[in-house]
VEXKE-883518 format. One line per field, with one value per residue: residue number from 1; residue in one letter; x, y, z of N, C-alpha, C in turn. Coordinates in nm, 4 decimals. Layout:
// residues N
resi: NUM ... $
resn: A ... $
nxx: X ... $
nyy: Y ... $
nzz: Z ... $
caxx: X ... $
cayy: Y ... $
cazz: Z ... $
cxx: X ... $
cyy: Y ... $
czz: Z ... $
//
This chain:
// residues 200
resi: 1 2 3 4 5 6 7 8 9 10 11 12 13 14 15 16 17 18 19 20 21 22 23 24 25 26 27 28 29 30 31 32 33 34 35 36 37 38 39 40 41 42 43 44 45 46 47 48 49 50 51 52 53 54 55 56 57 58 59 60 61 62 63 64 65 66 67 68 69 70 71 72 73 74 75 76 77 78 79 80 81 82 83 84 85 86 87 88 89 90 91 92 93 94 95 96 97 98 99 100 101 102 103 104 105 106 107 108 109 110 111 112 113 114 115 116 117 118 119 120 121 122 123 124 125 126 127 128 129 130 131 132 133 134 135 136 137 138 139 140 141 142 143 144 145 146 147 148 149 150 151 152 153 154 155 156 157 158 159 160 161 162 163 164 165 166 167 168 169 170 171 172 173 174 175 176 177 178 179 180 181 182 183 184 185 186 187 188 189 190 191 192 193 194 195 196 197 198 199 200 $
resn: X X X X X X X X X X X X X X X X X X X X X X X X X X X X X X X X X X X X X X X X X X X X X X X X X X X X X X X X X X X X X X X X X X X X X X X X X X X X X X X X X X X X X X X X X X X X X X X X X X X X X X X X X X X X X X X X X X X X X X X X X X X X X X X X X X X X X X X X X X X X X X X X X X X X X X X X X X X X X X X X X X X X X X X X X X X X X X X X X X X X X X X X X X X X X X X X X X X X X X X X $
nxx: -2.2378 -2.2279 -2.2964 -2.4170 -2.6519 -2.7739 -2.8070 -3.0011 -3.2016 -3.2421 -3.3345 -3.5867 -3.7032 -3.6810 -3.8872 -4.1209 -4.1801 -4.1990 -4.4125 -4.6304 -4.7047 -4.8701 -5.0284 -5.3560 -5.4717 -5.5919 -5.4694 -5.2215 -5.0839 -5.0555 -4.8474 -4.6621 -4.4892 -4.3755 -4.1689 -4.0773 -3.9168 -3.7434 -3.6163 -3.4728 -3.3052 -3.1296 -3.0144 -2.8525 -2.7078 -2.5610 -2.4169 -2.2736 -2.1007 -1.9345 -1.6353 -1.2925 -0.9560 -0.6025 -0.3731 -0.0184 0.2217 0.5263 0.8840 1.0611 0.8493 0.7250 0.9915 1.0197 0.8385 0.5819 0.3299 0.0552 0.0087 -0.0560 -0.2470 -0.4571 -0.5147 -0.6810 -0.8736 -0.9893 -1.0835 -1.3068 -1.2675 -1.3081 -1.0920 -1.0383 -0.8814 -0.5503 -0.1917 0.1528 0.4382 0.7579 0.8535 0.9636 1.1872 1.1232 0.8761 0.8301 0.8646 0.6706 0.4466 0.5474 0.5215 0.4422 0.6158 0.8559 1.0092 1.1532 1.4057 1.4636 1.3687 1.4861 1.5978 1.3913 1.2637 1.4062 1.4239 1.1542 1.1654 1.3466 1.2944 1.0099 0.6647 0.3585 0.0702 -0.2713 -0.6003 -0.8616 -1.1760 -1.4662 -1.6788 -1.5821 -1.2998 -1.0878 -1.0292 -0.9942 -0.8656 -0.5866 -0.5904 -0.5569 -0.2924 -0.1096 0.0747 0.3269 0.5638 0.7105 0.7975 0.6009 0.3588 0.0771 0.0568 -0.0788 -0.1309 -0.0500 0.2069 0.3209 0.3080 0.5114 0.7001 0.9806 1.1450 1.1440 1.2385 1.2082 0.8838 0.7052 0.4428 0.2353 -0.0587 -0.3243 -0.3873 -0.6403 -0.9419 -0.9092 -0.6413 -0.6307 -0.8217 -0.6243 -0.3805 -0.4882 -0.5480 -0.2972 -0.1531 -0.3107 -0.5207 -0.8398 -0.9828 -0.8530 -0.9588 -1.1908 -1.5486 -1.7841 -1.9805 -2.0010 -2.0674 -2.0122 -2.0685 -2.3185 -2.2861 -2.1081 -2.1773 -2.4572 -2.7447 -2.9717 $
nyy: 1.4682 1.1602 0.9164 0.9919 1.0774 0.8809 0.7262 0.8947 0.8253 0.5578 0.5646 0.6486 0.4870 0.2777 0.3936 0.3996 0.1207 0.0098 0.1746 0.0167 -0.1300 -0.0380 0.1288 0.1692 -0.0281 0.1113 0.3518 0.3332 0.2950 -0.0247 -0.0774 0.0484 -0.0814 -0.2739 -0.1208 0.0770 -0.1375 -0.2170 0.0216 0.0696 -0.1929 -0.0952 0.1526 0.0802 -0.0592 0.0655 0.2823 0.0791 0.0639 0.2974 0.3885 0.4661 0.4955 0.5248 0.6996 0.7385 0.9703 0.9028 0.9993 1.0158 1.0605 1.2845 1.4561 1.4191 1.5895 1.5160 1.5378 1.6805 1.5444 1.2931 1.3377 1.4273 1.2189 1.0665 1.2241 1.2224 1.0110 1.0117 1.0167 1.1148 1.3849 1.3669 1.4132 1.5571 1.6146 1.7526 1.5671 1.4865 1.1904 1.0202 0.7554 0.5795 0.6220 0.5263 0.2798 0.1912 0.1864 0.0170 -0.2129 -0.4746 -0.5695 -0.6097 -0.8554 -0.8686 -0.8748 -0.6517 -0.4451 -0.2264 -0.0645 0.0467 0.1650 0.3837 0.5157 0.5754 0.7701 0.9764 1.2062 1.4506 1.3717 1.2946 1.2590 1.1089 1.0727 0.9412 0.9030 0.7211 0.5021 0.1636 0.2535 0.1531 -0.0927 -0.0162 0.2115 0.0640 -0.0355 0.1964 0.2737 0.0729 -0.2345 -0.3196 -0.3501 -0.1512 -0.2528 -0.4412 -0.3239 -0.2073 -0.0154 0.3128 0.3001 0.4757 0.3790 0.2112 0.4225 0.5811 0.5192 0.3002 0.1283 -0.1249 0.0348 0.2653 0.3342 0.5363 0.5830 0.4637 0.2929 0.1721 -0.1781 -0.3260 -0.3157 -0.3115 -0.2402 -0.0072 0.1501 0.1343 0.2667 0.4895 0.5787 0.5790 0.7786 0.9978 1.2163 1.2036 1.4410 1.6001 1.4824 1.5182 1.5867 1.6180 1.7186 1.7185 1.8574 1.7352 1.4671 1.3440 1.3274 1.1356 0.8965 0.8595 0.6914 0.5261 $
nzz: -1.5360 -1.7441 -1.6072 -1.3592 -1.4899 -1.5533 -1.3289 -1.1934 -1.3749 -1.3463 -1.0399 -1.0848 -1.2525 -1.0743 -0.8538 -1.0356 -1.0540 -0.7975 -0.7121 -0.8416 -0.6785 -0.5185 -0.6188 -0.7542 -1.0216 -1.2214 -1.2287 -1.3545 -1.6167 -1.7844 -1.9490 -1.8827 -1.6873 -1.7915 -1.9623 -1.7569 -1.6271 -1.8504 -1.9196 -1.6449 -1.6716 -1.8944 -1.8228 -1.5887 -1.6930 -1.8974 -1.7366 -1.5855 -1.7533 -1.7763 -1.7062 -1.5458 -1.6406 -1.5663 -1.7421 -1.8323 -1.9179 -2.0286 -1.9263 -2.1747 -2.3714 -2.2717 -2.2965 -2.5522 -2.6811 -2.6983 -2.5690 -2.6385 -2.8760 -2.7883 -2.6054 -2.7625 -2.9259 -2.7441 -2.6866 -2.9488 -2.9616 -2.7866 -2.5545 -2.1628 -2.0232 -1.6987 -1.4716 -1.4559 -1.4426 -1.3947 -1.3127 -1.0896 -1.0491 -0.7582 -0.6836 -0.4825 -0.5119 -0.8075 -0.7812 -0.5806 -0.8153 -0.9815 -0.8124 -0.9410 -1.0685 -0.9353 -0.8931 -1.1408 -1.3558 -1.4994 -1.3161 -1.1344 -1.3300 -1.4780 -1.2739 -1.2355 -1.4823 -1.4863 -1.3049 -1.4051 -1.4886 -1.5774 -1.5664 -1.7148 -1.5862 -1.6118 -1.5703 -1.7577 -1.8583 -1.9709 -2.1519 -2.1672 -2.1737 -2.0272 -2.1652 -2.4494 -2.4318 -2.4040 -2.6399 -2.8071 -2.7244 -2.7563 -2.8223 -2.5710 -2.6918 -2.9241 -3.1470 -3.2207 -3.2072 -3.3892 -3.7011 -3.6462 -3.3391 -3.0802 -2.9901 -3.1994 -3.3704 -3.2677 -3.0966 -3.0851 -2.9582 -2.6418 -2.4133 -2.4468 -2.4711 -2.4409 -2.3161 -2.0473 -1.9747 -1.7630 -1.7220 -1.6417 -1.4500 -1.1692 -1.1224 -1.2718 -1.0556 -0.8550 -0.9485 -1.0016 -0.7038 -0.6131 -0.7880 -0.7544 -0.5705 -0.3948 -0.4345 -0.6391 -0.8646 -1.1366 -1.1752 -1.4634 -1.7292 -2.0550 -2.3887 -2.5965 -2.5474 -2.6079 -2.8649 -2.8747 -2.7387 -2.7984 -2.8473 -3.1065 $
caxx: -2.1720 -2.3340 -2.3377 -2.5368 -2.7755 -2.8457 -2.8239 -3.1605 -3.2911 -3.2667 -3.4192 -3.7272 -3.7574 -3.7480 -3.9996 -4.2537 -4.1760 -4.2381 -4.5738 -4.7024 -4.7521 -4.9787 -5.1058 -5.4681 -5.4230 -5.6619 -5.3828 -5.1102 -5.1173 -4.9635 -4.7234 -4.5620 -4.4010 -4.2424 -4.1000 -3.9821 -3.8196 -3.6361 -3.5047 -3.3646 -3.1975 -3.0886 -2.9465 -2.7674 -2.5855 -2.4877 -2.3731 -2.1406 -1.9972 -1.8556 -1.5123 -1.2034 -0.8086 -0.5035 -0.2437 0.0890 0.3169 0.6500 0.9571 1.0441 0.7222 0.7296 1.0958 1.0137 0.7046 0.4412 0.1958 -0.0240 -0.0254 -0.1339 -0.4127 -0.5588 -0.5681 -0.7691 -0.9952 -1.0197 -1.1652 -1.4316 -1.3102 -1.2703 -0.9744 -1.1077 -0.7430 -0.3945 -0.0624 0.2951 0.5325 0.8763 0.8101 1.0686 1.2200 1.0535 0.7342 0.8473 0.9118 0.5147 0.4087 0.5646 0.5683 0.4201 0.7399 0.9778 1.0447 1.1968 1.5349 1.4781 1.2833 1.5420 1.6345 1.2466 1.2304 1.5205 1.3852 1.0367 1.2043 1.4480 1.2039 0.8471 0.5732 0.2352 -0.0203 -0.3397 -0.7255 -0.9376 -1.3191 -1.5386 -1.7247 -1.4716 -1.1733 -0.9548 -0.9693 -0.9706 -0.7419 -0.4758 -0.5827 -0.5101 -0.1827 -0.0608 0.1697 0.4247 0.6859 0.6441 0.8120 0.4693 0.2511 0.0174 0.0319 -0.2029 -0.1293 0.0336 0.3392 0.3301 0.3491 0.5658 0.7751 1.0515 1.2058 1.0510 1.2649 1.1369 0.7786 0.6486 0.3358 0.1562 -0.1525 -0.3648 -0.4500 -0.7562 -1.0071 -0.8573 -0.5099 -0.6688 -0.8413 -0.4845 -0.2928 -0.5384 -0.5164 -0.1712 -0.1218 -0.3861 -0.5918 -0.9533 -0.9994 -0.7858 -1.0511 -1.3136 -1.6877 -1.8386 -2.0275 -1.9350 -2.1978 -1.9971 -2.0974 -2.4338 -2.2641 -2.0339 -2.2661 -2.6163 -2.8596 -3.0837 $
cayy: 1.3522 1.0994 0.7903 1.0970 1.0971 0.7384 0.6936 0.9426 0.7487 0.4219 0.6018 0.6912 0.3643 0.2272 0.4519 0.3662 -0.0139 -0.0194 0.2072 -0.0698 -0.2237 0.0352 0.2190 0.0911 -0.0828 0.1658 0.4553 0.2959 0.1927 -0.1742 -0.0628 0.1173 -0.1595 -0.3560 0.0141 0.1033 -0.2345 -0.2174 0.1456 0.0244 -0.2651 -0.0016 0.2556 0.0246 -0.1230 0.1953 0.3063 -0.0016 0.0661 0.4075 0.3678 0.5521 0.4499 0.5967 0.6697 0.8754 1.0111 0.8982 1.0714 1.0210 1.0922 1.4545 1.5218 1.4355 1.6790 1.4293 1.5523 1.6978 1.4388 1.1543 1.3742 1.4504 1.0587 0.9983 1.3230 1.2416 0.8785 1.0246 0.9898 1.2684 1.3958 1.3899 1.4717 1.6031 1.6854 1.7185 1.5311 1.4211 1.0972 0.9358 0.6335 0.4995 0.6208 0.4139 0.1405 0.1224 0.1898 -0.0830 -0.3136 -0.6116 -0.6094 -0.6038 -0.9756 -0.8916 -0.8157 -0.4855 -0.3280 -0.1444 0.0205 0.0852 0.2646 0.4508 0.5770 0.6533 0.8814 1.0354 1.3367 1.4950 1.2509 1.3273 1.1603 1.1701 0.9923 0.9400 0.9047 0.7176 0.3734 0.0553 0.3489 0.0657 -0.1805 0.0724 0.2673 -0.0158 -0.0517 0.3224 0.2478 -0.0386 -0.3294 -0.2928 -0.3513 -0.0815 -0.3489 -0.5448 -0.2439 -0.2321 0.1184 0.3538 0.3191 0.5514 0.3152 0.1779 0.5591 0.7131 0.4783 0.2471 0.0316 -0.1317 0.0596 0.3936 0.3236 0.6673 0.5582 0.3548 0.2491 0.0678 -0.3008 -0.3955 -0.2332 -0.3106 -0.1852 0.1267 0.1532 0.1317 0.3329 0.6299 0.6411 0.5782 0.9003 1.1515 1.2415 1.2048 1.6266 1.5986 1.4307 1.6231 1.5059 1.7036 1.7079 1.7947 1.8560 1.6629 1.3426 1.3328 1.2842 1.0174 0.7905 0.8634 0.5831 0.5864 $
cazz: -1.5353 -1.7661 -1.4926 -1.2451 -1.5113 -1.5529 -1.1409 -1.1693 -1.4485 -1.2467 -0.9601 -1.1267 -1.2937 -0.9533 -0.8277 -1.0680 -1.0430 -0.6572 -0.6924 -0.9104 -0.5586 -0.3778 -0.6976 -0.8322 -1.1756 -1.3098 -1.2579 -1.3729 -1.7503 -1.7706 -2.0356 -1.7995 -1.5841 -1.8785 -2.0005 -1.6788 -1.6253 -1.9624 -1.8900 -1.5561 -1.7166 -1.9841 -1.7886 -1.5453 -1.7989 -1.9414 -1.6161 -1.5238 -1.8650 -1.7830 -1.6144 -1.5295 -1.6204 -1.5273 -1.8118 -1.7792 -2.0298 -1.9605 -1.9582 -2.2824 -2.4337 -2.2514 -2.3694 -2.7305 -2.7143 -2.7691 -2.4970 -2.6838 -2.9659 -2.6813 -2.5372 -2.8872 -2.9615 -2.6422 -2.6961 -3.0558 -2.9932 -2.7220 -2.4076 -2.1225 -1.9174 -1.5612 -1.3960 -1.5154 -1.3506 -1.4048 -1.1858 -1.1231 -0.9380 -0.7004 -0.7092 -0.4277 -0.5967 -0.9053 -0.6785 -0.5656 -0.9333 -1.0445 -0.7680 -0.9390 -1.1336 -0.8454 -0.9217 -1.3104 -1.3809 -1.5365 -1.1802 -1.0681 -1.4349 -1.4921 -1.1465 -1.2754 -1.5710 -1.4679 -1.1950 -1.4340 -1.5341 -1.5696 -1.5830 -1.7248 -1.5071 -1.6305 -1.5647 -1.8511 -1.8322 -2.0729 -2.1782 -2.1872 -2.1555 -2.0012 -2.2935 -2.5459 -2.4083 -2.4128 -2.7951 -2.8733 -2.7050 -2.8734 -2.7584 -2.4897 -2.7746 -3.0260 -3.2777 -3.2027 -3.2289 -3.4879 -3.7068 -3.5886 -3.2369 -3.0133 -2.9748 -3.3323 -3.4583 -3.2042 -3.0496 -3.1583 -2.8539 -2.5420 -2.3034 -2.4761 -2.5287 -2.4216 -2.2632 -1.9702 -1.9562 -1.6745 -1.7868 -1.6160 -1.3464 -1.0082 -1.1533 -1.2579 -0.9389 -0.7514 -1.0269 -0.9667 -0.6074 -0.6098 -0.8042 -0.7201 -0.4621 -0.4627 -0.4833 -0.7853 -0.9803 -1.1650 -1.2523 -1.4935 -1.8748 -2.1872 -2.4857 -2.7331 -2.4903 -2.6742 -2.9958 -2.8520 -2.6711 -2.8617 -2.8847 -3.1866 $
cxx: -2.2767 -2.4117 -2.4328 -2.6598 -2.8642 -2.8829 -3.0067 -3.2406 -3.3407 -3.3501 -3.5394 -3.7908 -3.8060 -3.8602 -4.0996 -4.2739 -4.2578 -4.3678 -4.6524 -4.7461 -4.8670 -5.0111 -5.2193 -5.4316 -5.4634 -5.5558 -5.2755 -5.1124 -5.0230 -4.8574 -4.6121 -4.4538 -4.3262 -4.1254 -4.0187 -3.8621 -3.7023 -3.5391 -3.4213 -3.2398 -3.0850 -2.9814 -2.8390 -2.6335 -2.5240 -2.3974 -2.2601 -2.0533 -1.9182 -1.7526 -1.3897 -1.0794 -0.7149 -0.4093 -0.1203 0.1828 0.4460 0.7836 1.0096 0.9801 0.7405 0.8516 1.0888 0.8809 0.6050 0.3007 0.0740 -0.0990 -0.0766 -0.2582 -0.4800 -0.6013 -0.6932 -0.9133 -1.0520 -1.1270 -1.3216 -1.4055 -1.2469 -1.1767 -1.0672 -0.9893 -0.6241 -0.3184 0.0592 0.3510 0.6362 0.8798 0.9718 1.0927 1.1427 0.9130 0.7096 0.8134 0.7192 0.4355 0.4029 0.6115 0.5172 0.5171 0.8505 1.0662 1.1924 1.3163 1.5752 1.4082 1.3587 1.5770 1.4701 1.2041 1.3023 1.4820 1.2610 1.0573 1.2995 1.3544 1.0715 0.7915 0.4589 0.1256 -0.1941 -0.4727 -0.8275 -1.0896 -1.3928 -1.5977 -1.6163 -1.3763 -1.0834 -0.9154 -0.9221 -0.8596 -0.5710 -0.4817 -0.5244 -0.3480 -0.1015 0.0271 0.2515 0.5335 0.6422 0.6828 0.6900 0.3815 0.2255 0.0237 -0.0964 -0.2327 -0.0657 0.1857 0.4336 0.3466 0.4695 0.6604 0.8491 1.1344 1.1264 1.0985 1.2253 0.9853 0.6563 0.5347 0.3087 0.0141 -0.2443 -0.4366 -0.5868 -0.8327 -0.9222 -0.6916 -0.5465 -0.6959 -0.7075 -0.3979 -0.3484 -0.5286 -0.3842 -0.1198 -0.1976 -0.4915 -0.7488 -1.0238 -0.9670 -0.8526 -1.1633 -1.4381 -1.7536 -1.8974 -2.0101 -2.0725 -2.1582 -2.0520 -2.2161 -2.3951 -2.1810 -2.0929 -2.4166 -2.6739 -2.9618 -3.1790 $
cyy: 1.2538 0.9995 0.8763 1.0689 0.9767 0.7116 0.7520 0.8828 0.6206 0.4534 0.6340 0.5710 0.2759 0.2465 0.3954 0.2173 -0.0277 0.0724 0.1327 -0.1362 -0.1451 0.1334 0.1292 0.0905 0.0484 0.3132 0.4561 0.2254 0.0659 -0.1388 -0.0131 0.0364 -0.2250 -0.2498 0.0433 -0.0172 -0.2230 -0.0510 0.1378 -0.0518 -0.1595 0.0624 0.2046 -0.0090 -0.0240 0.2365 0.2538 0.0213 0.1481 0.3595 0.4609 0.4985 0.5456 0.5318 0.8299 0.8395 1.0021 0.9738 1.1351 1.0630 1.2846 1.5311 1.4993 1.5288 1.6082 1.4301 1.5684 1.5991 1.3451 1.2137 1.3689 1.3478 1.0460 1.0790 1.2809 1.1029 0.8963 1.0237 1.1197 1.2726 1.4292 1.4299 1.4840 1.6680 1.6456 1.6731 1.4827 1.3310 1.0828 0.8064 0.5616 0.5031 0.5435 0.2979 0.0975 0.1419 0.0551 -0.1982 -0.4835 -0.6626 -0.6196 -0.7372 -0.9839 -0.8086 -0.7030 -0.3844 -0.2366 -0.0061 0.0836 0.2038 0.3742 0.5662 0.6574 0.7899 0.9525 1.1675 1.3668 1.3840 1.3546 1.2644 1.2404 1.0803 1.0541 0.8579 0.8263 0.5324 0.2877 0.1369 0.2418 0.0037 -0.0979 0.1457 0.1813 -0.0242 0.0703 0.3087 0.1599 -0.1434 -0.3159 -0.2642 -0.2579 -0.1595 -0.4058 -0.4461 -0.2008 -0.0562 0.1828 0.3690 0.4138 0.4976 0.2584 0.2798 0.6248 0.6709 0.3509 0.0887 0.0152 -0.0032 0.2443 0.4023 0.4413 0.6499 0.4631 0.3401 0.1245 -0.0427 -0.3831 -0.3053 -0.1979 -0.2344 -0.0169 0.1960 0.2010 0.2410 0.5069 0.6863 0.6489 0.7450 1.0428 1.1384 1.2744 1.3521 1.6222 1.5504 1.5178 1.5112 1.6419 1.6375 1.7791 1.7992 1.7644 1.5064 1.2643 1.2736 1.1574 0.8667 0.7670 0.7185 0.6436 0.4695 $
czz: -1.5973 -1.6770 -1.4048 -1.3278 -1.5300 -1.4255 -1.1652 -1.2551 -1.4022 -1.1408 -0.9874 -1.1994 -1.1717 -0.9001 -0.8603 -1.0570 -0.8929 -0.6294 -0.7615 -0.7943 -0.4770 -0.4768 -0.7732 -0.9559 -1.2449 -1.3479 -1.3056 -1.5087 -1.7621 -1.8613 -1.9803 -1.7224 -1.6623 -1.9202 -1.8832 -1.6420 -1.6991 -1.9309 -1.7531 -1.5847 -1.8177 -1.9262 -1.6731 -1.6046 -1.8390 -1.8446 -1.6095 -1.6612 -1.8569 -1.6726 -1.6652 -1.5484 -1.5950 -1.6798 -1.8055 -1.9158 -1.9655 -1.9903 -2.0651 -2.4107 -2.4140 -2.3224 -2.5197 -2.7748 -2.7553 -2.6789 -2.5863 -2.8201 -2.8863 -2.6576 -2.6682 -2.9362 -2.9040 -2.6810 -2.8157 -3.0729 -2.8838 -2.5733 -2.3577 -2.0281 -1.8133 -1.4464 -1.4751 -1.4424 -1.3882 -1.3394 -1.1917 -0.9976 -0.8871 -0.7341 -0.6215 -0.4794 -0.7018 -0.8525 -0.6521 -0.7084 -1.0212 -0.9599 -0.8134 -1.0500 -1.0583 -0.8814 -1.0608 -1.2735 -1.4208 -1.4242 -1.2270 -1.2417 -1.4846 -1.4152 -1.2254 -1.3534 -1.5345 -1.3616 -1.2441 -1.4761 -1.5289 -1.6220 -1.6470 -1.6778 -1.5221 -1.6289 -1.6588 -1.8216 -1.9992 -2.0848 -2.2533 -2.2533 -2.1159 -2.1263 -2.4045 -2.5169 -2.4265 -2.5608 -2.8624 -2.8301 -2.7602 -2.8135 -2.6881 -2.5610 -2.9102 -3.1593 -3.2872 -3.2390 -3.3567 -3.5428 -3.6805 -3.4479 -3.1884 -3.0359 -3.1085 -3.4218 -3.3984 -3.1380 -3.1020 -3.0413 -2.7213 -2.4366 -2.3243 -2.5556 -2.4539 -2.3255 -2.1598 -1.9590 -1.8328 -1.7651 -1.7297 -1.4902 -1.1963 -1.0543 -1.1862 -1.1527 -0.8668 -0.8069 -0.9621 -0.8298 -0.5643 -0.6630 -0.7815 -0.6174 -0.4909 -0.5119 -0.5927 -0.9143 -1.0042 -1.2153 -1.3272 -1.6446 -1.9610 -2.2871 -2.5898 -2.6436 -2.5672 -2.8338 -2.9737 -2.8131 -2.7436 -2.8849 -2.9889 -3.1574 $
//
């Protein structure tokens, strides 16, 4: 996992910086200190950008055979799938998922629909995956979604907009916790990451 590499690099940088306090100056090149500080700053910044988001293909997306199409769009973007399962949520579970909308008039129908059939629940990982995942998905109303987005290309009306995505870091954390147990989340490295995140 890339964030683990950054953590190791950060620890090395901190060790180098702390050693300057107890090592004779002739043993530690002066240039090493600013270099270590820069490496620490850069690695911590990159590590902070790695995040996870919850994405669900709703029953309409599953029934229309759009699973591979939707997954491929996230993969082609460069994001990494770290958890996936197919499940039929109960209505009570749907109410937990949409708890922030419980005062809206469409709440009951929304929960009925989410619990009407199989849902593909997923967790995706990457730099800026929450923000850019939402961009890949498009506006809630497919009529207002840009061409090239999932909803803009594959959906027509709000009531059948085929996909859900977390709208912020706190929401992502809560939704991942709701849909997945900790042991269902996977951490791993893939060779393509150096071609997605490489710095020149």
